[in-house]
NULO-583179 format. One record per residue: residue number from 1; x, y, z of N, C-alpha, C, CB in turn. Coordinates in steps of 0.2 Angstrom, whole numbers, plus 5000, padded with zeros to 4 digits. Each point is the difference from the previous one (the first is absolute). Glycine has a CB too. Layout:
REM residues N
{pt NUM,{X,Y,Z},{X,Y,Z},{X,Y,Z},{X,Y,Z}}
...
END
This chain:
REM residues 232
{pt 1,{4833,5067,4960},{5005,5006,5001},{5002,4999,5007},{4994,5007,4992}}
{pt 2,{5013,4995,5009},{5003,5000,5006},{4997,5006,5005},{5010,4994,4995}}
{pt 3,{4991,5005,5011},{4998,5006,5005},{5004,5006,4999},{4996,4991,5008}}
{pt 4,{5010,5008,4990},{5005,5005,4999},{4998,5005,4994},{5009,4993,5005}}
{pt 5,{4988,5003,4990},{4998,5004,4994},{4994,5004,5001},{5005,4991,4993}}
{pt 6,{4990,5006,5011},{4994,5003,5002},{5002,5006,5004},{4993,4989,4999}}
{pt 7,{5011,5010,5006},{5002,5006,5004},{5003,5006,4996},{5002,4992,5010}}
{pt 8,{5002,5006,4985},{5003,5005,4996},{4995,5004,4996},{5010,4993,4999}}
{pt 9,{4985,5003,4998},{4995,5004,4996},{4996,5004,5005},{4999,4990,4992}}
{pt 10,{4999,5008,5014},{4996,5004,5004},{5004,5005,5004},{4992,4990,5001}}
{pt 11,{5014,5009,4999},{5005,5005,5003},{4999,5000,5008},{5000,5007,4990}}
{pt 12,{5000,4986,5012},{4999,4999,5007},{5005,4994,5002},{4988,5004,5000}}
{pt 13,{5012,4995,5007},{5005,4995,5002},{4997,4993,4999},{5004,5008,5008}}
{pt 14,{5001,4987,4991},{4998,4993,4999},{4996,4997,5006},{5010,4999,4993}}
{pt 15,{4992,5003,5013},{4996,4998,5006},{4993,5003,5000},{5010,5000,5007}}
{pt 16,{4989,5006,4991},{4993,5002,4999},{4996,4996,4995},{5004,5011,5003}}
{pt 17,{4999,4987,4992},{4996,4996,4995},{4998,4993,5003},{5006,5006,4990}}
{pt 18,{4999,4991,5013},{4999,4994,5004},{4995,5000,5005},{5012,4997,4998}}
{pt 19,{4988,5008,5006},{4995,5001,5005},{4993,5001,4997},{5008,5006,5007}}
{pt 20,{4991,4997,4987},{4994,5000,4997},{4997,4994,4997},{5003,5011,4997}}
{pt 21,{5002,4985,5001},{4998,4993,4997},{4998,4996,5006},{5008,5001,4991}}
{pt 22,{4995,4999,5015},{4998,4996,5006},{4993,5003,5002},{5012,4998,5003}}
{pt 23,{4987,5008,4997},{4994,5003,5002},{4994,4998,4996},{5006,5010,5005}}
{pt 24,{4995,4990,4988},{4995,4998,4995},{5000,4992,4999},{5002,5012,4995}}
{pt 25,{5002,4985,5009},{5000,4992,4999},{5002,4998,4993},{4991,4999,5009}}
{pt 26,{5014,5005,4988},{5002,4998,4993},{5007,4996,5001},{4994,5010,4995}}
{pt 27,{5006,4983,5004},{5006,4997,5001},{5006,5002,4996},{4993,4990,5003}}
{pt 28,{5013,5009,4999},{5006,5002,4996},{5003,4993,4999},{5002,5011,5005}}
{pt 29,{5001,4988,4989},{5003,4994,4998},{5008,5001,5001},{4991,4998,4991}}
{pt 30,{5011,5000,5015},{5007,5001,5002},{5004,4995,4997},{4997,5004,5011}}
{pt 31,{5001,4990,4987},{5004,4995,4996},{5002,5003,4993},{4994,4991,5006}}
{pt 32,{5003,5014,4992},{5002,5003,4993},{5005,5006,5001},{4989,4996,4995}}
{pt 33,{5012,5005,5011},{5005,5006,5001},{5007,4997,4999},{4993,5005,5009}}
{pt 34,{5011,4999,4987},{5007,4999,4999},{5004,4998,5006},{5000,5007,4990}}
{pt 35,{5004,4987,5010},{5004,4998,5006},{4995,4998,5006},{5009,5008,4996}}
{pt 36,{4985,4990,5002},{4996,4997,5006},{5003,4994,5003},{4990,5004,4994}}
{pt 37,{5010,4997,5013},{5004,4995,5004},{5007,4999,4998},{4989,4994,5002}}
{pt 38,{5014,5011,4995},{5007,5000,4998},{5001,4995,4994},{5003,5003,5012}}
{pt 39,{4992,4996,4985},{5001,4996,4994},{5001,5004,4994},{4992,4991,5004}}
{pt 40,{5014,5010,4993},{5001,5005,4995},{4999,4996,4993},{5008,5006,5008}}
{pt 41,{4989,4998,4988},{4998,4997,4993},{5006,5003,4995},{4988,4999,5003}}
{pt 42,{5016,5005,5000},{5006,5003,4995},{5006,4996,5001},{4995,5011,5001}}
{pt 43,{5005,4983,5003},{5006,4996,5001},{5000,4994,4996},{5002,5005,5011}}
{pt 44,{5003,4993,4986},{5000,4994,4996},{5005,4995,5004},{4998,5006,4989}}
{pt 45,{4999,4988,5011},{5004,4994,5003},{5004,4997,4994},{4992,4998,5010}}
{pt 46,{5015,5001,4991},{5004,4997,4994},{4997,4994,4998},{5010,5006,5005}}
{pt 47,{4990,4992,4989},{4997,4994,4997},{5005,4995,5000},{4991,5006,4994}}
{pt 48,{5015,4995,5006},{5005,4995,4999},{5006,5002,5005},{4997,4998,4988}}
{pt 49,{5007,4997,5013},{5006,5000,5004},{5005,5004,4996},{4998,4990,5007}}
{pt 50,{5006,5014,4996},{5005,5004,4996},{5006,5002,5005},{4991,5004,4992}}
{pt 51,{5014,4998,5004},{5006,5002,5004},{4998,5006,5005},{5008,4996,4991}}
{pt 52,{4988,5009,5006},{4998,5006,5004},{4996,4998,5006},{5000,5006,4990}}
{pt 53,{4996,4989,5009},{4996,4997,5006},{5005,4997,5005},{4990,4998,4993}}
{pt 54,{5015,4998,5005},{5004,4997,5004},{5004,5005,5004},{5001,4990,4993}}
{pt 55,{5001,5015,5004},{5004,5006,5004},{4996,5003,5005},{5007,5002,4989}}
{pt 56,{4986,4999,5009},{4996,5003,5005},{4999,4996,5006},{4994,5006,4990}}
{pt 57,{5005,4987,5009},{4999,4996,5005},{5006,5000,5005},{4993,4993,4993}}
{pt 58,{5013,5008,5004},{5006,5000,5004},{5001,5007,5004},{5005,4993,4991}}
{pt 59,{4993,5012,5006},{5000,5006,5004},{4995,5001,5005},{5005,5006,4990}}
{pt 60,{4989,4991,5009},{4995,4999,5005},{5002,4996,5006},{4991,5002,4991}}
{pt 61,{5012,4992,5007},{5003,4996,5006},{5006,5003,5003},{4996,4990,4994}}
{pt 62,{5007,5015,5003},{5005,5004,5004},{4997,5006,5004},{5008,4997,4991}}
{pt 63,{4990,5008,5005},{4998,5007,5004},{4992,5000,4999},{5011,5005,4997}}
{pt 64,{4986,4990,5001},{4993,5001,5000},{4996,4998,5006},{5001,4998,4988}}
{pt 65,{4992,5004,5012},{4996,4999,5005},{4993,4999,4997},{5007,5006,5009}}
{pt 66,{4989,4989,4993},{4993,5000,4998},{4995,5000,5006},{5004,4993,4991}}
{pt 67,{4991,5011,5008},{4994,5000,5004},{4994,4997,4996},{5005,5011,5007}}
{pt 68,{4989,4988,4996},{4995,4997,4996},{4998,5005,4995},{4996,4994,5010}}
{pt 69,{5006,5012,4990},{4997,5005,4994},{5006,5003,4997},{4990,5002,5006}}
{pt 70,{5016,4997,4996},{5005,5005,4997},{5007,4996,4999},{4994,5010,5006}}
{pt 71,{5010,4992,4989},{5007,4998,4999},{5004,5006,5001},{4996,4991,4991}}
{pt 72,{5009,5008,5013},{5004,5005,5002},{5008,4998,4999},{4991,5005,5008}}
{pt 73,{5013,5000,4990},{5007,4998,4999},{5004,5006,5004},{4999,4994,4989}}
{pt 74,{5004,5005,5017},{5003,5005,5003},{5008,5000,4999},{4991,4999,5009}}
{pt 75,{5011,5006,4987},{5007,5000,4997},{5005,5003,5004},{4994,4999,4989}}
{pt 76,{5004,5004,5017},{5005,5003,5004},{5003,5006,4996},{5003,4990,5006}}
{pt 77,{5004,5011,4994},{5003,5005,4997},{5002,4999,4992},{5004,5003,5012}}
{pt 78,{4993,4991,4986},{5002,4998,4993},{4996,5005,4995},{5002,4988,5004}}
{pt 79,{5000,5018,4996},{4996,5005,4996},{5001,4999,4992},{5002,5008,5009}}
{pt 80,{5004,4990,4989},{5001,4999,4993},{4997,4994,4997},{5010,5006,5002}}
{pt 81,{4987,4989,5003},{4997,4994,4998},{4993,5001,4999},{5009,4994,5006}}
{pt 82,{4988,5011,4997},{4993,5001,5000},{4997,5001,4993},{5001,5006,5011}}
{pt 83,{5001,4998,4985},{4997,5000,4993},{5000,4993,4996},{5004,5012,4999}}
{pt 84,{5001,4984,5003},{5000,4993,4997},{4995,4996,5002},{5012,5001,4999}}
{pt 85,{4986,4999,5008},{4995,4996,5003},{4993,5003,4998},{5008,4998,5010}}
{pt 86,{4991,5008,4989},{4994,5003,4998},{4999,4997,4993},{5001,5011,5007}}
{pt 87,{5004,4990,4988},{4999,4998,4993},{4999,4992,5000},{5007,5009,4996}}
{pt 88,{4996,4987,5008},{4999,4993,5000},{4992,4998,5002},{5012,4998,5003}}
{pt 89,{4986,5006,5002},{4993,4999,5002},{4995,5002,4994},{5003,5002,5012}}
{pt 90,{4999,5004,4985},{4995,5002,4995},{5000,4995,4994},{5003,5012,5003}}
{pt 91,{5003,4985,4995},{5000,4996,4995},{4996,4993,5001},{5011,5005,4997}}
{pt 92,{4989,4993,5009},{4997,4994,5002},{4993,5001,5001},{5010,4996,5006}}
{pt 93,{4988,5009,4998},{4993,5000,5002},{4996,5006,4996},{5003,4995,5011}}
{pt 94,{5000,5009,4985},{4997,5005,4996},{4997,5006,5004},{4998,4991,4991}}
{pt 95,{5005,5010,5015},{4998,5005,5005},{5006,5004,5002},{4990,4993,5003}}
{pt 96,{5010,5013,4998},{5005,5004,5003},{5000,5000,5008},{5001,5007,4990}}
{pt 97,{5003,4990,5014},{5000,5000,5007},{5001,5007,5003},{5003,4987,5000}}
{pt 98,{4995,5013,5006},{5002,5007,5004},{5007,4999,5003},{4987,5002,5002}}
{pt 99,{5016,5004,4998},{5006,5001,5003},{5000,5005,5006},{5006,4996,4989}}
{pt 100,{4996,5002,5017},{5001,5005,5005},{5006,5000,5003},{4988,4999,5002}}
{pt 101,{5014,5006,5002},{5007,5000,5003},{4998,5002,5008},{5007,5004,4990}}
{pt 102,{4995,4991,5014},{4998,5001,5007},{5004,5005,5003},{4997,4988,5001}}
{pt 103,{5001,5014,5005},{5004,5006,5004},{5007,4998,5001},{4990,5003,5006}}
{pt 104,{5012,4991,4995},{5007,4998,5001},{5004,4999,4993},{4996,4994,5011}}
{pt 105,{5000,5008,4984},{5003,5000,4993},{5000,4993,4996},{5007,5008,5005}}
{pt 106,{4989,4987,4998},{5000,4994,4996},{4994,5000,4995},{5004,4994,5010}}
{pt 107,{4998,5003,4984},{4995,5000,4995},{4996,4994,5000},{5008,5006,4993}}
{pt 108,{4985,4995,5006},{4995,4995,5000},{4996,5000,4993},{5000,5000,5013}}
{pt 109,{5000,4994,4984},{4996,5000,4994},{4995,4995,5001},{5010,5002,4993}}
{pt 110,{4983,4999,5005},{4995,4996,5002},{4994,5001,4995},{5004,5000,5012}}
{pt 111,{4992,4995,4988},{4993,5000,4997},{4995,4996,5003},{5006,5003,4989}}
{pt 112,{4988,4998,5011},{4995,4996,5003},{4996,4996,4995},{4999,5009,5008}}
{pt 113,{5000,4985,4994},{4996,4995,4995},{5000,4993,5004},{5004,5006,4989}}
{pt 114,{4990,4993,5013},{4999,4993,5004},{5001,4995,4995},{4991,5005,5007}}
{pt 115,{5007,4996,4986},{5001,4994,4995},{5007,4998,5000},{4990,5005,4994}}
{pt 116,{5015,5001,5005},{5007,4998,4999},{5003,4997,5007},{5001,5010,4992}}
{pt 117,{4996,4992,5013},{5003,4997,5007},{4998,4993,5000},{4999,5011,5006}}
{pt 118,{4995,4987,4993},{4997,4993,5000},{5004,4996,4995},{4989,5004,5003}}
{pt 119,{5013,4999,4991},{5003,4996,4995},{5008,4999,5002},{4993,5005,4991}}
{pt 120,{5010,5000,5012},{5007,4999,5003},{4999,4995,5006},{5004,5011,4996}}
{pt 121,{4991,4989,5008},{5000,4995,5005},{4999,4993,4997},{4995,5009,5008}}
{pt 122,{5001,4990,4987},{4999,4994,4997},{5007,4997,4997},{4988,5003,4997}}
{pt 123,{5017,5001,5002},{5006,4998,4997},{5005,4998,5006},{4998,5007,4990}}
{pt 124,{5000,4994,5016},{5004,4998,5006},{5003,5006,5004},{5002,4990,4994}}
{pt 125,{4996,5016,5004},{5002,5006,5004},{4996,5000,5006},{5004,5006,4990}}
{pt 126,{4998,4998,5015},{4996,5000,5006},{5000,5007,5003},{5003,4989,5002}}
{pt 127,{4993,5013,5003},{4999,5006,5003},{5006,5001,5005},{4987,4999,4999}}
{pt 128,{5015,4995,5004},{5006,5001,5005},{5005,4995,4997},{4993,5003,5010}}
{pt 129,{5012,5000,4986},{5005,4996,4997},{5004,4996,5004},{5000,5008,4992}}
{pt 130,{5002,4994,5014},{5005,4997,5005},{4996,4994,5003},{5007,5010,5002}}
{pt 131,{4987,4992,5001},{4996,4995,5003},{4998,4994,4996},{4996,5009,5008}}
{pt 132,{5002,4993,4986},{4998,4995,4995},{5006,4996,4997},{4990,5007,4998}}
{pt 133,{5016,4996,5002},{5006,4997,4997},{4999,4999,4993},{5003,4994,5011}}
{pt 134,{4996,5011,4985},{4998,5000,4993},{5005,4998,4996},{4993,5009,5002}}
{pt 135,{5005,4989,4992},{5005,4997,4995},{4998,5003,4993},{5003,4990,5007}}
{pt 136,{5001,5009,4988},{4999,5002,4993},{4994,4995,4997},{5012,5005,4999}}
{pt 137,{4984,4997,4997},{4996,4995,4996},{5004,4996,4996},{4991,5008,5000}}
{pt 138,{5006,4985,5000},{5004,4995,4996},{5001,5002,4993},{4995,4992,5008}}
{pt 139,{5001,5012,4989},{5000,5001,4993},{5007,5004,4998},{4987,5000,4999}}
{pt 140,{5015,5004,5006},{5006,5004,4999},{5006,4995,4998},{4996,5009,5008}}
{pt 141,{5004,4985,4994},{5006,4995,4999},{5000,4997,4993},{5000,4998,5012}}
{pt 142,{4994,5003,4984},{4999,4997,4994},{5004,5003,4994},{4989,4997,5004}}
{pt 143,{5014,5009,4997},{5004,5003,4995},{5005,5004,5003},{4990,5001,4992}}
{pt 144,{5016,5000,5004},{5006,5003,5003},{4998,5008,5000},{5008,4991,4995}}
{pt 145,{4989,5012,5000},{4998,5007,5000},{4996,5001,5006},{5000,5001,4988}}
{pt 146,{4995,4995,5014},{4996,5001,5006},{5005,5000,5007},{4990,4995,4994}}
{pt 147,{5015,5001,5006},{5004,5000,5006},{5005,5006,5000},{4999,4987,5000}}
{pt 148,{5003,5015,4994},{5005,5006,5000},{4996,5006,5002},{5006,4995,4991}}
{pt 149,{4988,5006,5007},{4996,5006,5002},{4998,4999,5007},{4996,5001,4988}}
{pt 150,{5002,4993,5014},{4998,5000,5008},{5006,5002,5004},{4991,4991,4997}}
{pt 151,{5015,5006,5001},{5006,5002,5004},{5001,5007,5000},{5005,4989,4997}}
{pt 152,{4994,5014,4997},{5001,5008,5000},{4995,5003,5005},{5004,4999,4988}}
{pt 153,{4990,4999,5012},{4995,5004,5004},{5002,4999,5008},{4991,4998,4991}}
{pt 154,{5011,4996,5010},{5002,4998,5007},{5007,5004,5002},{4994,4988,4999}}
{pt 155,{5011,5012,4997},{5006,5003,5001},{5000,5008,5000},{5005,4990,4995}}
{pt 156,{4990,5012,5001},{4999,5008,5000},{4997,5002,5006},{4999,5000,4988}}
{pt 157,{4998,4996,5016},{4996,5002,5006},{5003,4997,5006},{4990,5000,4994}}
{pt 158,{5012,4994,5007},{5003,4997,5006},{5007,4998,4999},{4989,4996,5003}}
{pt 159,{5014,5007,4992},{5007,4998,4998},{5005,5006,5002},{4996,4993,4991}}
{pt 160,{5010,5005,5010},{5005,5005,5002},{5007,4999,4996},{4995,5002,5011}}
{pt 161,{5009,5003,4988},{5006,4999,4996},{5005,5003,5005},{4995,5001,4988}}
{pt 162,{5010,4995,5013},{5006,5002,5005},{5006,4999,4997},{4993,4996,5009}}
{pt 163,{5012,5009,4993},{5007,4999,4998},{5003,4995,5005},{5000,5012,4995}}
{pt 164,{5004,4984,5002},{5004,4995,5005},{5008,5002,4999},{4991,4991,4999}}
{pt 165,{5013,5006,5005},{5007,5002,4999},{5003,4998,4994},{5001,4998,5012}}
{pt 166,{4996,4997,4985},{5003,4997,4993},{4995,5000,4995},{5008,4994,5006}}
{pt 167,{4987,5010,4994},{4994,5000,4995},{4994,5003,5003},{5005,4990,4995}}
{pt 168,{4989,5007,5002},{4994,5003,5002},{4995,4994,5001},{5002,5010,4993}}
{pt 169,{4993,4991,5011},{4995,4995,5001},{4993,5002,5000},{5008,4995,5008}}
{pt 170,{4988,5001,4989},{4992,5001,5000},{4997,4996,5005},{5000,5003,4988}}
{pt 171,{4996,5000,5016},{4996,4996,5005},{4993,5001,4999},{5010,5001,5008}}
{pt 172,{4986,4993,4994},{4993,5001,5001},{4998,4998,5007},{4999,4997,4988}}
{pt 173,{4997,5007,5015},{4998,4999,5007},{4992,4999,5000},{5010,5006,5004}}
{pt 174,{4987,4989,5000},{4993,5000,5000},{4999,4995,5006},{4998,5002,4988}}
{pt 175,{4996,4999,5016},{4999,4996,5005},{4995,4994,4999},{5001,5010,5006}}
{pt 176,{4998,4989,4987},{4996,4994,4998},{5005,4994,4998},{4990,5007,4996}}
{pt 177,{5011,4988,5007},{5004,4994,4999},{4999,4997,4993},{5001,4998,5012}}
{pt 178,{4992,5001,4986},{4999,4997,4994},{5002,5005,4994},{4990,4994,5005}}
{pt 179,{5009,5013,4996},{5002,5004,4995},{5008,5001,4999},{4990,5006,5003}}
{pt 180,{5014,4993,5003},{5007,5000,4999},{5002,4994,4996},{5001,5006,5011}}
{pt 181,{4996,4988,4991},{5001,4994,4996},{4999,5000,4993},{4997,4994,5010}}
{pt 182,{4997,5010,4988},{4999,5001,4993},{5005,5004,4996},{4988,4999,5003}}
{pt 183,{5014,5006,5001},{5005,5005,4997},{5006,4996,4998},{4996,5010,5007}}
{pt 184,{5006,4986,4998},{5006,4995,4999},{4999,4996,4994},{5003,5000,5012}}
{pt 185,{4991,4997,4988},{4998,4995,4994},{5000,5004,4994},{4993,4993,5007}}
{pt 186,{5005,5013,4992},{5000,5004,4994},{5007,5001,4998},{4989,5005,5003}}
{pt 187,{5015,4997,5002},{5007,5002,4998},{5003,4993,4997},{5001,5009,5009}}
{pt 188,{4998,4986,4994},{5003,4994,4998},{4998,4997,4993},{5001,4997,5012}}
{pt 189,{4992,5004,4987},{4997,4998,4993},{5003,5004,4995},{4990,4996,5006}}
{pt 190,{5012,5011,4995},{5002,5004,4995},{5008,5000,5000},{4990,5007,5002}}
{pt 191,{5013,4988,5001},{5007,4999,4999},{5005,5004,5005},{4997,4997,4989}}
{pt 192,{5000,5006,5016},{5004,5004,5005},{5002,4995,5006},{4994,5011,4996}}
{pt 193,{5010,4992,5008},{5003,4996,5006},{4999,5004,5006},{5008,4993,4993}}
{pt 194,{4986,5007,5010},{4999,5004,5006},{5002,4996,5006},{4990,5005,4994}}
{pt 195,{5011,4999,5011},{5002,4998,5007},{4994,4995,5003},{5008,5010,5002}}
{pt 196,{4994,4987,5003},{4995,4997,5004},{4995,5005,5003},{5008,4990,5002}}
{pt 197,{4986,5008,5000},{4996,5005,5004},{5003,5001,5007},{4990,4996,4993}}
{pt 198,{5012,5010,5009},{5003,5001,5006},{4995,5005,5004},{5012,4998,4996}}
{pt 199,{4985,5000,5009},{4995,5004,5004},{4995,5001,4995},{5008,5005,5008}}
{pt 200,{4991,5002,4991},{4995,5002,4995},{5003,5003,4994},{4992,5002,5009}}
{pt 201,{5014,4995,4989},{5003,5003,4994},{5003,4995,4995},{5003,5009,5008}}
{pt 202,{4998,4993,4986},{5003,4996,4995},{5004,5005,4996},{4990,4991,5000}}
{pt 203,{5016,5006,4998},{5005,5005,4997},{5002,4997,4993},{5004,5004,5011}}
{pt 204,{4998,5001,4985},{5003,4999,4993},{5007,5003,5000},{4989,4999,4994}}
{pt 205,{5016,4998,5006},{5007,5003,5001},{5005,4999,4995},{4998,4998,5012}}
{pt 206,{5002,4996,4984},{5005,4999,4995},{4999,5005,4994},{4999,4987,5003}}
{pt 207,{5007,5015,4995},{5001,5006,4996},{4996,4998,4993},{5011,5003,5005}}
{pt 208,{4990,4991,4992},{4997,4998,4994},{4992,5000,5001},{5011,4994,4996}}
{pt 209,{4987,5004,5009},{4993,5000,5002},{4997,5007,5000},{5001,4989,5006}}
{pt 210,{5003,5015,4997},{4997,5007,5001},{5000,5004,4993},{5005,5000,5011}}
{pt 211,{5000,4999,4985},{5000,5002,4993},{4994,4998,4996},{5012,5001,5000}}
{pt 212,{4987,4992,5000},{4994,4997,4997},{4993,5003,5003},{5007,4990,4997}}
{pt 213,{4993,5011,5009},{4994,5002,5003},{4998,5007,4998},{5002,4993,5010}}
{pt 214,{5003,5011,4990},{4999,5007,4998},{4998,5001,4992},{5008,5004,5009}}
{pt 215,{4994,4991,4987},{4999,5000,4993},{4993,4997,4999},{5012,4999,4997}}
{pt 216,{4987,4995,5006},{4994,4996,4998},{4994,5002,5005},{5007,4991,4996}}
{pt 217,{4994,5011,5010},{4994,5002,5004},{5000,5007,5001},{5001,4989,5006}}
{pt 218,{5004,5014,4997},{5001,5007,5001},{4995,5003,5005},{5003,5001,4988}}
{pt 219,{4998,5006,5013},{4996,5003,5005},{4997,5006,4997},{5008,4997,5009}}
{pt 220,{4986,5004,4993},{4996,5006,4998},{5000,5006,5006},{4993,4993,4992}}
{pt 221,{5009,5004,5014},{5001,5005,5005},{5007,5003,4999},{4993,4993,5008}}
{pt 222,{5007,5014,4990},{5006,5003,4998},{5005,5001,5006},{4993,5006,4992}}
{pt 223,{5005,4993,5014},{5005,5000,5005},{5004,4994,5000},{4993,5007,5007}}
{pt 224,{5004,4987,4992},{5004,4994,4999},{5004,5000,4994},{4991,4994,5006}}
{pt 225,{5007,5009,4988},{5003,5001,4994},{5007,5003,5001},{4989,5000,4994}}
{pt 226,{5010,5006,5009},{5006,5004,5002},{5005,4997,5004},{4993,5010,4998}}
{pt 227,{5005,4987,5008},{5004,4997,5004},{5004,4994,4997},{4993,5003,5010}}
{pt 228,{5003,4993,4986},{5004,4994,4997},{5005,5003,4995},{4989,4993,5001}}
{pt 229,{5009,5012,4995},{5005,5002,4995},{5006,5003,5003},{4991,5002,4992}}
{pt 230,{5008,5002,5014},{5006,5003,5004},{5004,4995,5003},{4993,5010,5002}}
{pt 231,{5004,4984,5001},{5004,4995,5003},{5003,4995,4995},{4993,5002,5010}}
{pt 232,{5004,4997,4985},{5002,4994,4996},{5005,5003,4995},{4989,4994,5001}}
END
């Protein structure tokens, strides 16, 4: 029986029960406590590679951050994108992440799990994305659906949509050179004609490419959706 349950029965505080256990030299089994050492038994690790997982990897490489115990996605003012990210995490890991809004108005979606963090690290993700010069896991290049969904996650987070004098442009910006090269590679393997990597940017500008991108890859970030449809 958990200390909390005993405290509820005796109508006293948990600390009081714990103090009595210590005084009477009765050991407590902390390893049986839910979430002991942040190991959550309510989270499932995906058993197969999927489009959803590829998209999640993309958004983590964009707006995500890993600590040894937590997965965090800082979405800024992307309010309309938050429910989609929450639903994606729920579908993958069978847990509802927490959502907070910081004082400056930025949305943060996060959940704690050392197991998930270690699993993501084993695929090549890192605690410091820029210093480690992270890249996509190799399995994402094995299927077109994986590449499309990874591109969507990356562009929804680190992408932008601009109006040009004679059209519209989609850009991807990141400080990892290997990741920029992989984005260019995915575009090319999917039949698009991206620009060369310029500084920390890569662009998609040709009108027929843009139409295909919106149809085959698309955005789930509604701000990008609206800007594209307005400009295109």
